[in-house]
N, C-alpha and C positions, 0 to 999 in steps of 0.2 A: 504493500500500500504506500502511496506517495505521501511524503511529509508535507504539511502545509503550515506556513507561518504568516501571520498578519503583521503589518507594520503601520503605525499611526503617528507619523511625525507631525509636529505642530511648527509652522513657520511664522516668523514675525513679519508677515505681510498679508494684509487682507483687503487692500484697496486697489492695487495695481494688477489687473488681470494679465498683463504682459509678463510681469515678473513671475507670477504664479505659474503661468504656462511654461516658462523656461524650466522651472523646477519639475513640474509634472512630465514634461518632455524627457527630462533626464531619467526619471523613473521608468517611463515606458520604453526607453531605449534598450532595456535589459530583456532578453528573451525569457519567456515563461512567467513574466509578471503581468498581473491583471489589476489595473487601476479601478478601484471600486467606487470611490467617492472623493470629491473635492469640495470642501465646505468653508468658503471665506466669510469672515465677519468684519464689517467696516468699523464698527465701534471698538472692537477688541484689536483691530488691525492685525489679525491672526488668521491663518488658514490651517484647517485640519485636513490632512490627506490620508486616505486609507487605501492600501494595496496589499495583495497577497501573492504568494508564490512559494517555491521551494526555499528552504533556509538559505542556501548559497545564493540564489537569485535575489532574495530579499536583502541580504547583507550588501550585495553589490549595488542594487538599486538605491538602498538607503544611503550608502556612501556617496554615490553620484549626486543624490539630491542634496545632501549636506554640503557637498563641494560647490554645487551650483548656487545654493542659498548663500554661501560665504562670498560668492562673487557678485551677486545681484542685490543683496540686502545690506544696508549700512545701519547697524544698531545705534550709532551715535546720533541718528536722526529719527529714531523710532519713538512713536508715542501710541499708547493703546490702553484700554481698560484692564486687560488681563495681565496678571503677574507674568514676567518673562525675564530672561537674562541672556538670550542668544538668538542669532538669526535662525538657526534650527534650535528651537527652545527645548523641546523634548523629542526623543525618538525611541518609543517603546516597541519591543517585539512581543507578539502574543501567540502562544501555541494554539493552533486551530485543529489540526488532524494528524494523528500518528506520530506525535513528537511530545516528549516530556518537557516539563519546566526546566529540569536540570540541563537538558540538551539545548534548550532555548537560551539559557543563561550563557552557555559557552559561545553561542553565536553573537549574543549581545556584547560580550567582552571582545570578541573578534572585531566587531564593528567599531566599538569604542576605541580600541587600540589603533585601528587604521585612521580614524578621525583625528586622534591626538597626534599621531606620528606624521602622517602625510599632509594634514591640513594645519597643523600647529594650533589647534583649537583645544582649550582646556575641556576635559570631559569628566563628568561625575556620573557614577553608576548608582542607580536607586532601585527600589522595590526588590525583587528576587536577585537582581544582579549586584546589589550593594555588597561592599566588602567589609562594612561594619554597620552596627545597628543604627547609629545616628544618621547614616546616609540612606537608610531604607526609605525614609520619608522624602518625597519630592519637595515638599515645602521647606524642609531643612536645607536641602541642596540649593534651592533657589532663593533662600532668604537673603534679603538685601537687594535682590534683583540686579539688573544691569548696572544701575547707578552705584551700587555698593560692591560691584564685582572686583574692581581694582584693589580695594582695601582687603577684601575677603581673601584674595589670592596671596596676600602677604602673610596670612595666618597659617602656620605650619599645620594646624588641625584641619585646614581646608585645602590642603594641597590636592590638586586634581588626581583622579585615579589614572588618567592617561593624559598625555599632552603636557605642554609647559605650564608652569605656575606663573605665567606672565599674562598681563591684560591684553587681550586682542580687541582693540577698540571697535573694529568693524564688525566682527563676528560674535563677540561676547563668548559665552560658554554654551555647552550642550549637555543635556542630561540623557543618558541612554539606560534603558532598562529591559528586563524581561518581566512581564506581569500578566495577570489574568485579564480577561475581557473587561474593559472599563466602559461605562456609559456616561458620556458628558451630557448633562441634562439641565436646562434652565426653566424655571417657573416664573411666569409673568404676574406682576402685582398691579393693582390699580392705584399706585402711588409713584411719586417721583423722588421720595425720600430714601437716600442710601442708608441713613441711620436706622430707619424703620425696617428696611429690607434686611439689614444686618441683624437686627434683633430677631427676625424670623430665622435667619441662617444659623444664629447661635442656638436657637431653640432646637433645631433639627439635626445639626451636624454632630458627629460622634464626639469631637473634641469639646463641644459645648462652649461655655464661656468661663472666664475667670471669676472666682468668688471675691466680692468686695465687701468691705465693712460699711454698713449703712446703705447709702445710695448705690444701686446696682450699676450705675453708669460712672459716677464721679468718685465714689468711695474708695478708700485705700485698699489695694490688692492684698488679700490674705495669703500668706505663704506657709509652706509646711516646714518640718524640721530641717530640711536640706536647703531651704530658701527658695524652693520652686513654688510658683503660683498654684494655689488649690483651684481645681476646676470643677464646675458643675456640668456633668456630661449631658449631651443632647439626646434626643429621642431615637436617632437612627444610627445603627452600627454600620461600619464600612461606608460612611458618607462624609465627604468633605464639602463645605459650602461657604460661600461669601455672598454678600449683597452688593449690587452695583447698579448704576444708572446707565441705561443704553440710550444715548442721544438719538441714534438712528430710529428708534421706535418711540422715544419720548416716555419711557417707563422704567421703573426699577425692576430688577430680576433677582431671584435667588439662583445663583450659579452653583451647580452641584456636580461632583464627580462621584458616581456610584461605583466603588471599587470592587464590589462583589455582589452582583444582583441576585445571587442565590440567598444572600442574607437580607438585603434590602432591595426588593424589586422596584422598578420605576413607578408602578402604580401606588405602592405604599409610600414612597418618597413624596409623590404628588399629594396624596391624601393628608400626610403629616404637615406639609406646608400649608395646605388649605385650613387645617385646624388651627395652626399657629397664627396665620394671617387673620382668620376670623376672630380669634381671641384678642388680637391687637387692633381690631377695627378696620382691617383691610380685607380685600377680596382677591382671590386668584382669578385671573381672566383667561388663562391658557398656559401653554408651555411650549418648549422648543427643544428638539433633539439636535445635538451637534454630532455629525458623523453618522455612524451606523449602529444598528441594534440587532441582537439575535431574534429570530422569529419567535422562539418560545417566550421571550419577554413580552412581546406584543400580544401573543395569544393568552398568556397569563393575565395581562392587564385587561383585555377585553372580557375574559371569563369572569374576572373579579367584579367588573361593573355590571355584567349581565346577572350575576348571582345577587347583587344588591337590588336589582330590579325584579328578582324572582322569575327570571326568564331562563329558558333552556340554553345550555352552552354547546349542545350538539348540533351546531350549525356550521356553515362553511368557514374556512379560515378567513376568507375575504370579509365576511360579515362580522366576524369576531374582531378583526383588525379595525374595521370601520368604527365599531363601538369604542375601541380603545382610543382611536384618534379623536373622536368627538368628545368622549368623556374627559380626556386630558387636554383638549384644545390644542392638539399638536399642529393644527392648521391655522392657528390664529394669526401668526406673523407671516407665514408663507405656505404655499400648497405643500401637502405631505403626500408624496408618492411612495407607497409601500415597496414597489418594484425597484426603487432607487435607494431606499433607506434600510431595507432588511437584508442582512448579510447573506442569508441562505439563498434568497432570490437572485442576488447578484452573482453568486457562485454557481448557479444552475448551468448545466451544460448548454453551450451555444447551439448545439444541434437541434433541429426541429423535433418537437415532441408531439406524438399522436394525441396525448391528452389535452394539448393546447388547441387542437383543431376545433372548428365549429362542427356541429352535427352533420351538416351537409358536406363539409370538406372531408370529414372522417368516412362517411359513406362513399364518397367519390374515390377516395384513396383506396378503400377496401375493394371497390369494384374495378380498379385499374388493372392493367396487365401485370403489375408487380405481384409476386407471390406473398408479399408481406405488406400490411398486416393481413393475417389470415385467421383461421379458426381459433387459434390460441388466444390472440389479442381480443377477438370478438367475445370469446368465453369470459375473459377477465372483465371486459366491459359490461357484459350482461350481469356478472356478479356484482360489480360496483353499482349498477342500477338497482339490483335487488336490495342491497344494503342501504342505498339512498332512500328507497321507499320505506324501509324500516325506520330510518331517521325521520322521515316526513311524518309517519304515523305517531312516533314518539313526541315530536315537536308539537303537532296538532293536539295531542293528548295533554301536553304540559300547559297549553293555552285554553283548554276546554272550560267553558263557564261551569262553575260548580265543582271543578276538580282542582281548584287553586292550591289546596294543601298537598297535592300530589306532584307539583311541578318539578321538585327535585328528583323524585323517583323516575319520572319520564326523561328528565334531563340526563340522568345517568345512562338510561337505555339509548338515548339519542347519541350520546358520546361514544358508547360501545359500537353502535352501528357505523358511526362516522369513521372510527378506526379501521373497520373492515373495508369500508367504501374507499378510503384513501389508499390503503395498501393494494386493493384490486385495481385501482386506477393506475398506480405505479406499474403494476404487472402487465398492463396493456402494452406499455413501451418495452418492458423487459422481455416479453415474449418475442417481439419483433427483433430486438437486439440479439437475443439468443439464436434466432434463425439466421440472422446476418452473420453471426460468428461462425456458424457451420459453413456457410457459403464461402466466407473468407478463408477458413481452414482448408477447404477442398481446393481453393485456388492457389494455395502455397506451392512453391517450386518443389520438385521431387526427383530431380536428375541425380544428385549426389546422395551418398548414403546418409550423411548428416542431415541433409534437407528432408529425406524421407522420414527420419526419426522425428524431427521437429514437426513435420506435417501430421504424422500419425498421432503424436501426443496432442497436437492442437485439435485434431478431429475428435479424439476421445474426450477431451475436456469440454469442447463445445457441445458435443452430443449429450454428455451428462447434464450440462446446464440447460439444454433444450428439453430435458426430461424433468428436471427439478423445478423449473419455472411453472409449467402447467400443473405439476403436483402441488405446488404451493397455492395455485389458483383453486384447486380442488379443496385443499384444507381450509383456506380462508373463506371461500364461498359457503362451505358447509358450516363453519363456525358462525357465520352471520345468520344462519337459519335459526339459531337459538333466540336471537333478538326478534326475528320475524315472527316466530311462534308466540313469543311473549306479547307482541303487539296485536297479533290476531286474537289472543285470548283476553288480554286486559286493556288494550288500547282503545282509543276513541272508536266506538262502534260504527260511526258513520264512515270510517276509513278502513273497515275490515277487508273490503275488496282490494284495497291497495296492498295490504299485507299479503293477500293471496297472490297477487301479481308478483310481489317480491319473492315469494316462495318459488314460483314458476321460473323466475329469472335465476335464482340461486341454484336450483336443481339443473337448469339448462347449462349454467356455468360449470358445474361439477361434471356433468356428462360430456360437455364439449371439451373440457380440459383433459378428461379421461382419454378421449380419442387421440389427443395430441401426445399424451404419455405413451400410449400403445404404439403409435407409429414411429416414435423416436426410440423406443426400447429396442426395436429391431436392429438399430445401429450400435447398441451397447455390447461390447465384446466381454462382458463379465456376467456369466450366467447366474451366479449367486446373488449379486447386487440387483440384476434384472428381475429375478424372482421375488426378491424382497420388495422392490418398488411396485411390481405388478400386484402383489398381494395387498399392499397398503392402498393402492389406487382402487382396487376392486371393493375393498371394505368401505372406503369413502363413498363410492358410487352407490353401494347397497344402502348405507346409512342415510345418504341424501334422499334417495327415493322413498325410504320409509318416513323420513321427516317431512318431505313434501306432502305425502298423503295425510299425515297427522295434521299439518297446518291447514290443508284444504278442507278437511273434515270440519275443523273449527269454523272456517270461513263460511262454508255452505250452511252449517247449522245456524250461524248468526244471521246470514242473509235470509234464510227461510223462516 
């Protein structure tokens, strides 16, 4: 499996698109890099760039970006709302797939070393790449910002991890890290007061506020036995926050970094800011996402707000995301396009997908001279339709007048059906891909002995995959029948015929996929494995037929 690393450098330029373009061009010049997002901010005069690739490619692209930034950005002339101390202010590496944090740390140090030695820029390593506990915090590394950097570099305790301990007036310093996925998130307030915004930030951020004697603003700071300020912790773990005024929008914001969204998700941060603002006589008007966000974070947010409304969460991802966007006002300051802001959507294969076709286009593609999509993909699609009908009955039941107390029960059933529906829809494409792999394997050269061996191995592997995909279609479609049965028995009686059609679709999916298993088994040169798969497939076919009759009996009984 390929290793995948994300890099999210922040550059101290958010107003000149020509300068930003030169930096992103440097990133895209590296083969294997995919530029996912470029998010400039005028008020902060800062641009957040997100790109992904193999670790080696990411290190190379990040280095070229830092190099270009050092050439086109002059920190001695920089002004902006966001804390900063360098042309490339921060450059974190984030493990995405098939790579550990320890491995990512090594690449972060490799990058930091190159920046320090080849570009003579002081580099501090923070988060997981930090070489001592004090430097783990980015705030500590960046304390004093650009204006205090010259003095900071004279302090032996703040000698850079890499590069010279000399003030680089043009480029400043750079902080490099390996870290978990971080979400940069701003919440908008109906005030222009930075002081009032900061009061909310202190309420919610993990570091909280310092404890004072008497007046909480002007009173003397209370210290502990070591002389350190005593702090009143804020409400949210793994959250950093400050308040600021954004002239571009004419409002104050709470600017947050959510450093671990498994601890404090976006929607919980939003709700906590709402509570604090309301308590202090202000109102949240919306929010703003900087850069990208994982799909699950948006689905969790949408589901949270749906549950607050006592509505079913077993609806399409698109609808759940729409609820999240509207509930948190993510489109208040600018349009929010999920396809451009959710990382999984941006990482989707660029190749055309059958599941993205319109109904008419899918039918036309099936009817064409091409052998794929064929019966296997159609079987998977039938199964997804059967599961979708189960979802529909569950969602209608959750909204049925007089059944309000059962909304959560039916929401759970809709969620289960949606899981089957989603997987079967993925298998539509996977079945066609499996067929194409067989064709590619047979087309491999076979003149030399080594070529014959590779071709034989490729055919064997592709054939097994072409069997296992329809077998999974059988398993998933059959599993969906448990939800369909429940909806036929206890769902909205006005939709019982829909549950019956769902059962017919699911059974057809199982039977159709069974035919594909059988025809591909003939090419598997492993008698024992072939016998095991055939036995399993036959058992699934028998069970699906029995389950179909059981469901249809319920349906006819209720209709009559």
